[in-house]
N, C-alpha and C positions, 0 to 999 in steps of 0.2 A: 535462425528463426525456428521455433517449435510450434506445431499445431496445438500441443497441450498448453504451452505458454500463452498462446493467443487466446485459447478458451478460458484459461484461468484469469487472464487480464480482463477479458470481456465480461466474465461473470462478476468479477470484483467491481467493475465500473457500473454494471447494471444494478447490482445489489446496493451500491452506494447511492446511486441516483434515485432508487426506490424509497430511500429513507426520507421521512419528512424533514424539511428544513435544510436539505443538503445544498451547499454551494459548490460550484465546480469552476476551476480555472487553472491558469498556468502562472502563478505569482512569482515563482523562483526562476524558472527557465522553461523554454519551449519544449523541453524533453521530459518534464515532470508534470504529469497530469494529477492535480491536487484536488482533494475532496475535503470539505469542512462542514461542521455543524456548529452554529453559534460562534463562528470565527475561529474555531479550533480544528486543526488538521487531524483527520483520523485515517486517511488513506492516501498513499502516493503510488501512482502507477507510472513506470517508465514508458516512454514512447520510442525507445530505441529497440529495434527488432533483434539486435545482437546481444542485448542485455535485458531480457524480459524479467522484470522484478516488480513485485507488489510489496509495499510496506504498509503494514496495518498496525495502528496504535493499540496497545493493550496493557493490562497491568503487568508490572515487572515479573511477578512470581509466575504468572501464566506464560509469559514470554520465555522465561528460563525453562519451564517444563516443556514447552513446545520445541525449543531448540534441542533439549536433551533427548526428546522422543523421536524427532524427525530430522534425518540428515539433510534434507533439502531446505530446512528453515534455519536461517542465520539471524543474528541480532540486526535490527534495522539500523541503517546508517544515517537515516534522516530524522527519525522520531525518538531517538534516545533521550530520555528525560534528564540525563546528566549534563547535556550540552545546551 
């Protein structure tokens, strides 16, 4: 478990809940904290302290640029539009 990971996850959760119309729940599994707007998932936060991951939905071009620029960012396993 990482203090930086905890802070990042807490910040993501707070930012998501501050958005108007955000719904929050665990529709997939008790370990995936899911945030939606208008029924569409835009953020998933893991509740596993050994695997602190946030997955944020964004445009594919933007995602590729972020992956290329930052070593800590990897393609999302849950929000890939190809699946």
